[in-house]
MILUMDO-869243 format. One line per 8 residues: number of its first residue (from 1); for each residue x, y, z of C-alpha. Coordinates in nm, 3 decimals. Example, Ala and Ser with C-alpha at 12.3 -4.5 7.8 and 13.67 -1.06 7.14 Angstrom:
2
1 = 1.230/-0.450/0.780; 1.367/-0.106/0.714
//
This chain:
550
1 = -0.142/8.943/4.048; -0.515/8.911/3.962; -0.772/8.975/4.230; -0.951/8.672/4.375; -1.322/8.682/4.450; -1.237/8.704/4.820; -1.004/8.999/4.761; -1.265/9.177/4.553
9 = -1.529/9.133/4.822; -1.290/9.253/5.091; -1.203/9.568/4.896; -1.569/9.630/4.815; -1.652/9.620/5.184; -1.393/9.889/5.251; -1.471/10.110/4.953; -1.767/10.333/4.859
17 = -1.709/10.209/4.501; -1.759/9.870/4.342; -1.507/9.705/4.109; -1.635/9.867/3.788; -1.620/10.217/3.934; -1.266/10.158/4.057; -1.166/10.031/3.712; -1.305/10.346/3.548
25 = -1.123/10.567/3.799; -0.797/10.384/3.739; -0.833/10.403/3.362; -0.894/10.779/3.376; -0.616/10.850/3.625; -0.845/10.933/3.918; -0.801/10.634/4.145; -0.700/10.868/4.427
33 = -1.058/10.994/4.445; -1.139/10.714/4.691; -0.922/10.878/4.957; -1.163/11.167/4.999; -1.482/11.010/4.861; -1.532/10.821/5.187; -1.623/11.153/5.343; -1.843/11.265/5.053
41 = -2.040/10.944/5.000; -2.238/10.874/5.315; -2.469/10.605/5.443; -2.715/10.876/5.550; -2.845/11.210/5.425; -2.703/11.525/5.585; -2.970/11.766/5.707; -2.912/11.996/5.409
49 = -2.989/11.710/5.170; -3.301/11.610/5.363; -3.433/11.965/5.348; -3.340/11.987/4.980; -3.535/11.671/4.888; -3.840/11.786/5.084; -3.845/12.111/4.886; -3.849/11.948/4.542
57 = -4.162/11.910/4.325; -4.011/11.617/4.136; -3.746/11.344/4.151; -3.585/11.136/3.876; -3.557/10.765/3.954; -3.367/10.465/3.816; -3.489/10.107/3.856; -3.539/9.783/3.666
65 = -3.861/9.633/3.532; -3.980/9.275/3.577; -3.765/9.166/3.283; -3.452/9.315/3.435; -3.430/9.606/3.190; -3.298/9.938/3.321; -3.516/10.249/3.294; -3.526/10.607/3.421
73 = -3.855/10.766/3.522; -4.006/11.085/3.659; -4.186/11.123/3.994; -4.378/11.446/4.056; -4.601/11.577/4.329; -4.719/11.890/4.504; -4.534/12.065/4.786; -4.441/11.812/5.052
81 = -4.477/11.505/4.834; -4.131/11.405/4.960; -4.073/11.374/5.334; -3.763/11.271/5.526; -3.869/11.130/5.862; -3.506/11.050/5.945; -3.160/11.067/5.789; -3.182/10.724/5.624
89 = -3.523/10.732/5.457; -3.753/10.927/5.228; -4.130/10.894/5.200; -4.235/10.971/4.842; -4.606/11.020/4.771; -4.582/10.944/4.402; -4.539/10.655/4.159; -4.465/10.633/3.788
97 = -4.763/10.737/3.574; -4.979/10.468/3.410; -4.807/10.330/3.103; -4.461/10.427/3.226; -4.190/10.167/3.169; -4.160/10.130/3.549; -4.533/10.131/3.621; -4.577/9.867/3.892
105 = -4.203/9.792/3.913; -4.113/9.972/4.236; -4.183/9.683/4.470; -4.037/9.634/4.817; -3.676/9.521/4.799; -3.614/9.675/4.456; -3.293/9.870/4.397; -3.364/10.234/4.315
113 = -3.152/10.543/4.251; -3.285/10.897/4.296; -3.166/11.242/4.197; -3.318/11.567/4.314; -3.240/11.853/4.080; -3.341/12.218/4.106; -3.298/12.369/3.758; -3.363/12.726/3.873
121 = -3.065/12.719/4.112; -2.868/12.432/3.949; -2.845/12.241/4.279; -2.861/11.861/4.273; -2.816/11.573/4.514; -2.818/11.198/4.457; -2.921/10.914/4.683; -2.919/10.540/4.609
129 = -3.085/10.258/4.801; -3.385/10.029/4.802; -3.764/10.041/4.820; -3.837/9.955/5.184; -4.214/9.949/5.136; -4.471/10.066/4.889; -4.842/10.095/4.811; -5.059/10.267/4.552
137 = -4.985/10.605/4.705; -4.607/10.591/4.690; -4.296/10.432/4.834; -4.071/10.442/5.136; -3.707/10.465/5.034; -3.413/10.334/5.241; -3.072/10.501/5.190; -2.757/10.308/5.098
145 = -2.545/10.597/4.965; -2.600/10.974/4.966; -2.386/11.238/4.798; -2.401/11.579/4.635; -2.308/11.676/4.281; -2.144/11.979/4.128; -2.375/12.200/3.918; -2.191/12.168/3.586
153 = -2.394/12.140/3.266; -2.731/12.213/3.432; -2.947/12.457/3.238; -3.115/12.707/3.468; -3.492/12.680/3.414; -3.796/12.804/3.601; -4.084/12.560/3.651; -4.455/12.597/3.723
161 = -4.767/12.381/3.754; -5.003/12.347/3.462; -5.367/12.392/3.570; -5.470/12.113/3.332; -5.485/11.751/3.441; -5.258/11.522/3.234; -5.446/11.320/2.976; -5.152/11.169/2.792
169 = -5.102/10.827/2.642; -4.819/10.575/2.625; -4.678/10.441/2.298; -4.427/10.155/2.298; -4.181/10.056/2.029; -3.837/9.923/1.947; -3.731/10.171/1.678; -3.697/10.549/1.706
177 = -3.954/10.736/1.499; -3.854/11.047/1.305; -4.011/11.272/1.570; -3.834/11.086/1.851; -3.502/11.124/1.671; -3.563/11.498/1.636; -3.655/11.515/2.007; -3.325/11.351/2.104
185 = -3.100/11.557/1.875; -3.258/11.884/1.992; -3.230/11.800/2.364; -2.990/11.980/2.596; -3.068/11.760/2.899; -3.132/11.395/2.972; -3.097/11.147/3.256; -2.916/10.812/3.247
193 = -2.997/10.513/3.468; -2.739/10.242/3.532; -2.674/9.987/3.804; -2.476/9.694/3.926; -2.576/9.429/4.178; -2.287/9.207/4.282; -2.291/8.922/4.527; -2.349/8.997/4.891
201 = -2.470/9.309/5.068; -2.266/9.615/4.971; -2.383/9.981/4.979; -2.192/10.040/4.654; -2.427/9.801/4.473; -2.762/9.909/4.335; -2.909/10.160/4.091; -2.788/10.509/4.007
209 = -2.941/10.799/3.816; -2.731/11.079/3.670; -2.797/11.407/3.489; -2.633/11.482/3.157; -2.636/11.818/2.982; -2.481/11.993/2.685; -2.559/12.212/2.389; -2.845/12.118/2.159
217 = -2.715/11.858/1.918; -2.466/11.706/2.162; -2.651/11.373/2.134; -2.615/11.199/1.799; -2.866/10.954/1.653; -2.659/10.701/1.458; -2.963/10.506/1.336; -3.315/10.423/1.454
225 = -3.183/10.193/1.728; -2.852/10.358/1.823; -2.760/10.688/1.986; -2.425/10.826/2.102; -2.338/11.105/2.344; -2.020/11.257/2.494; -1.922/11.209/2.855; -1.772/11.527/3.000
233 = -1.561/11.585/3.309; -1.762/11.548/3.629; -1.717/11.455/3.993; -1.461/11.180/3.915; -1.663/10.910/4.090; -1.753/10.760/3.749; -2.063/10.588/3.885; -2.225/10.570/3.542
241 = -1.914/10.452/3.358; -1.829/10.207/3.634; -2.177/10.059/3.627; -2.160/10.018/3.249; -1.827/9.837/3.282; -1.987/9.592/3.525; -2.335/9.575/3.371; -2.407/9.736/3.030
249 = -2.784/9.765/3.085; -2.881/10.132/3.082; -3.187/10.355/3.046; -3.223/10.713/2.923; -3.499/10.964/3.000; -3.574/11.274/2.792; -3.819/11.537/2.914; -4.012/11.774/2.686
257 = -4.013/12.076/2.915; -4.285/12.259/2.725; -4.544/11.979/2.704; -4.464/11.758/3.003; -4.395/11.457/2.781; -4.139/11.183/2.848; -3.929/10.963/2.623; -3.782/10.651/2.787
265 = -3.518/10.433/2.625; -3.358/10.113/2.750; -3.078/9.907/2.604; -2.712/9.823/2.638; -2.437/10.081/2.664; -2.072/10.071/2.559; -1.785/10.315/2.612; -1.544/10.454/2.354
273 = -1.251/10.563/2.569; -1.000/10.719/2.332; -1.074/10.678/1.961; -1.044/10.953/1.699; -1.420/11.000/1.731; -1.373/11.112/2.092; -1.108/11.363/1.991; -1.347/11.522/1.740
281 = -1.601/11.617/2.010; -1.496/11.933/2.198; -1.466/11.871/2.572; -1.551/11.499/2.558; -1.347/11.259/2.769; -1.514/10.957/2.614; -1.824/10.865/2.413; -2.108/10.641/2.527
289 = -2.323/10.450/2.277; -2.665/10.302/2.360; -2.802/10.014/2.153; -3.178/10.045/2.208; -3.392/9.746/2.305; -3.722/9.917/2.389; -3.884/10.261/2.384; -4.176/10.417/2.572
297 = -4.310/10.761/2.475; -4.549/10.924/2.722; -4.728/11.228/2.581; -4.828/11.515/2.812; -4.826/11.305/3.130; -4.676/11.564/3.369; -4.833/11.868/3.529; -4.496/12.036/3.572
305 = -4.381/12.268/3.297; -4.048/12.443/3.253; -3.915/12.745/3.074; -3.814/12.569/2.753; -3.492/12.764/2.709; -3.297/12.958/2.965; -3.254/13.255/2.737; -2.962/13.490/2.801
313 = -3.061/13.795/3.004; -2.846/14.033/2.800; -2.521/14.077/2.611; -2.210/14.172/2.805; -1.894/14.346/2.684; -1.554/14.244/2.821; -1.397/14.570/2.939; -1.094/14.447/3.133
321 = -0.872/14.142/3.186; -0.656/14.110/3.498; -0.389/13.845/3.558; -0.444/13.743/3.920; -0.184/13.465/3.947; 0.017/13.226/3.730; -0.297/13.050/3.608; -0.594/13.269/3.710
329 = -0.732/13.559/3.506; -1.026/13.784/3.592; -1.270/13.891/3.321; -1.470/14.205/3.394; -1.791/14.273/3.203; -2.028/14.565/3.159; -2.365/14.572/2.986; -2.333/14.600/2.609
337 = -2.598/14.872/2.600; -2.435/15.062/2.887; -2.734/15.007/3.113; -2.718/14.896/3.476; -2.653/14.534/3.561; -2.867/14.351/3.813; -2.719/14.345/4.161; -2.623/13.993/4.261
345 = -2.593/13.823/4.597; -2.242/13.742/4.716; -2.173/13.375/4.640; -2.387/13.358/4.325; -2.264/13.246/3.983; -2.300/13.390/3.632; -2.413/13.164/3.345; -2.234/13.256/3.022
353 = -2.256/13.136/2.664; -1.960/13.123/2.424; -1.933/13.045/2.054; -1.701/12.760/1.958; -1.464/12.811/1.668; -1.519/12.654/1.329; -1.896/12.675/1.347; -1.910/12.407/1.617
361 = -2.198/12.580/1.797; -2.219/12.722/2.146; -2.121/12.610/2.493; -2.254/12.721/2.830; -2.078/12.736/3.163; -2.132/12.908/3.497; -1.862/13.082/3.699; -1.880/13.232/4.047
369 = -1.892/13.609/4.056; -1.579/13.722/4.238; -1.636/14.096/4.270; -1.840/14.325/4.491; -2.217/14.271/4.454; -2.287/14.642/4.413; -1.995/14.723/4.188; -2.215/14.768/3.880
377 = -1.999/14.523/3.683; -1.969/14.147/3.670; -1.631/13.987/3.737; -1.556/13.619/3.692; -1.213/13.475/3.767; -1.112/13.159/3.586; -0.824/12.916/3.630; -0.676/12.802/3.302
385 = -0.703/12.426/3.267; -0.485/12.289/2.982; -0.755/12.027/2.919; -1.050/12.258/2.980; -1.240/12.360/2.669; -1.404/12.677/2.801; -1.122/12.798/3.026; -0.888/12.785/2.725
393 = -1.136/12.981/2.514; -1.158/13.247/2.784; -0.785/13.272/2.848; -0.665/13.244/2.490; -0.945/13.391/2.281; -1.150/13.639/2.483; -1.014/13.989/2.429; -1.125/14.327/2.558
401 = -1.422/14.441/2.352; -1.555/14.088/2.293; -1.930/14.039/2.344; -2.077/13.738/2.519; -2.431/13.637/2.619; -2.503/13.584/2.987; -2.793/13.473/3.201; -2.903/13.626/3.527
409 = -2.685/13.570/3.836; -2.815/13.266/4.021; -2.740/13.026/4.303; -2.817/12.984/4.671; -2.463/12.963/4.813; -2.459/13.281/5.017; -2.422/13.444/5.357; -2.692/13.400/5.617
417 = -2.870/13.700/5.764; -2.771/13.607/6.119; -2.508/13.785/6.326; -2.314/13.462/6.381; -1.937/13.465/6.330; -1.843/13.337/5.984; -1.544/13.138/5.860; -1.482/13.163/5.484
425 = -1.260/12.873/5.376; -1.133/12.816/5.022; -0.872/12.626/4.827; -0.744/12.714/4.482; -0.995/12.884/4.253; -1.261/12.812/4.517; -1.167/13.153/4.653; -1.395/13.330/4.403
433 = -1.741/13.318/4.571; -1.588/13.368/4.915; -1.400/13.674/4.792; -1.734/13.817/4.682; -1.868/13.745/5.030; -1.569/13.924/5.181; -1.642/14.223/4.957; -2.001/14.224/5.084
441 = -1.901/14.206/5.451; -1.627/14.469/5.421; -1.827/14.703/5.200; -2.142/14.704/5.409; -1.969/14.771/5.741; -2.067/14.431/5.878; -1.905/14.405/6.221; -1.954/14.034/6.292
449 = -1.631/13.834/6.330; -1.498/13.701/6.000; -1.208/13.463/5.935; -1.094/13.442/5.573; -0.888/13.124/5.533; -0.737/13.035/5.196; -0.515/12.751/5.081; -0.290/12.780/4.773
457 = -0.002/12.581/4.635; 0.248/12.870/4.658; 0.281/13.242/4.608; 0.276/13.215/4.228; -0.060/13.039/4.248; -0.219/13.266/4.509; -0.473/13.497/4.340; -0.617/13.811/4.503
465 = -0.363/13.828/4.785; -0.337/14.208/4.775; -0.710/14.255/4.720; -0.799/14.045/5.024; -0.550/14.233/5.240; -0.691/14.565/5.125; -1.045/14.458/5.216; -0.933/14.356/5.565
473 = -0.717/14.662/5.628; -0.845/14.875/5.915; -1.120/14.625/6.001; -1.033/14.438/6.323; -1.337/14.212/6.281; -1.183/14.057/5.967; -0.889/13.822/6.017; -0.689/13.650/5.745
481 = -0.507/13.317/5.741; -0.317/13.170/5.445; -0.182/12.818/5.394; 0.071/12.723/5.123; 0.093/12.350/5.061; 0.428/12.376/4.875; 0.586/12.718/4.940; 0.849/12.842/4.695
489 = 1.193/12.939/4.814; 1.095/13.299/4.746; 0.780/13.273/4.962; 0.842/13.423/5.306; 0.641/13.299/5.603; 0.455/13.571/5.793; 0.490/13.795/5.488; 0.338/13.588/5.208
497 = 0.166/13.312/5.405; 0.098/13.201/5.761; 0.129/12.823/5.758; 0.295/12.558/5.542; 0.064/12.264/5.477; -0.302/12.215/5.415; -0.602/12.362/5.595; -0.737/12.133/5.867
505 = -1.072/12.117/6.043; -0.900/12.119/6.381; -0.725/12.443/6.294; -1.048/12.607/6.178; -1.238/12.518/6.493; -0.951/12.642/6.707; -0.965/12.979/6.528; -1.315/13.078/6.626
513 = -1.369/12.983/6.986; -1.737/13.034/6.906; -1.989/12.751/6.908; -2.226/12.946/6.684; -1.981/13.005/6.396; -2.091/12.926/6.040; -1.844/12.771/5.797; -1.856/12.843/5.423
521 = -1.640/12.609/5.217; -1.549/12.620/4.849; -1.287/12.421/4.660; -1.221/12.087/4.493; -1.450/11.800/4.588; -1.176/11.619/4.782; -1.096/11.930/4.984; -1.464/11.976/5.072
529 = -1.521/11.614/5.168; -1.220/11.595/5.397; -1.285/11.931/5.560; -1.656/11.879/5.612; -1.603/11.535/5.763; -1.336/11.681/5.990; -1.559/11.966/6.105; -1.836/11.722/6.189
537 = -1.590/11.513/6.390; -1.501/11.830/6.577; -1.865/11.872/6.672; -1.977/12.129/6.415; -2.337/12.044/6.312; -2.413/11.993/5.945; -2.654/12.289/5.952; -2.360/12.526/6.014
545 = -2.149/12.400/5.723; -2.230/12.531/5.374; -2.031/12.416/5.075; -1.988/12.479/4.703; -1.772/12.262/4.478; -1.629/12.343/4.136
//
């Protein structure tokens, strides 16, 4: 039975997603995402997000110009150019540069989407809403929806301020020049602006800005007014795809990291869901094509500069493979030249680069380091995903003796230096960074109370069980708790696991009995959203909940 307008409006009012987003989720088999997304998509910014935005030297924004065209733009400023006076607003002391496609467009009442992204650590958070007020010095932003993003496909880059004042110019056109085409095909990063404004007042309506990354050449220029790019697996909200389904207007932003130049495109987007062309692109779930209506190129208009390429730190040799469970394998690396490897902080990840077969180029991914920080080797532990391009390469094609390139360990998900009790909570392969933290605590003689809580499907899918028990052995300050959601007949309670069913916030709070405990969570996005929302309902402040999704 088709939905009536009244039914659509009623469902919109109950959902963090509008109709187009729900259609994309249903088409891709992820409609169940709404069950946990209500806890992940908020009408306010958690304290961690507010602090994050205030620390950033730039934001990427999505909005529409006076003609209704969709654009993405770049807002930069010195330290403190973003302030969060409360959980539902940001004060941004910056506007688009003169000549920008959105110069003068950010008027009060305008829909705007923002993303804060920290390339050095690969953290990012998104927030959508409206311009509450504005003047020549900047804007005041009012929050409609706030949510975090996983760090997939972000290239780690360091940034710095150029001492020179920008003196760039703006050039407008409707056809891509040869140099612009080369810029696009050599890019490994861009941002896409989309939006949908339905009838009525709904937080799910408005503008959205999203990051896209891949290997150089992942964007194809079909002709001087058409480009095409793959859409990879992400957070399963499908904000961009859902917006395109409801309103095809879209804008793309490319940044020249070396010169501080910008390339803005606007046009109409379409989605290729399942053609043979999609199947030919490794890792793509669908392809998106943009038919270009207008172009703005801004030369050397930013003061920020970035390391143009995040070059690998060194080559690593795979020295050991260990089967940890039915679908998880650990890969242990040493330096190719036999030299020492940089000590990492427990909770950090390792960027790696792999060659695709058939001369298809290279692909980059980052995996949490699962071993002891001072072990002298790097261990990553990867779950094999039948649909995952890189996990299949690792499991099926990476043999002992193989060389790979790797970046420096990075990331800010780590243990605090306080003496507060800590609760390490993981589900599935989310165990990896928390296992490294457990290694750090156990190996350094840390005596603060630690609860290590892990949820697995069953004993066959429970990696590192013996390793965790060995780390806790003889250490009364470390306590273990295991949940199996679907125990096998061969799994014995009290021997293999402690509880049948999923981890709950109520159970975690009951464990500690300490108001000053810190909770570290890692697992699927749905697991994190439900657990974090539950902890907050139990009275745990946001500042004591740290999370990492995968």
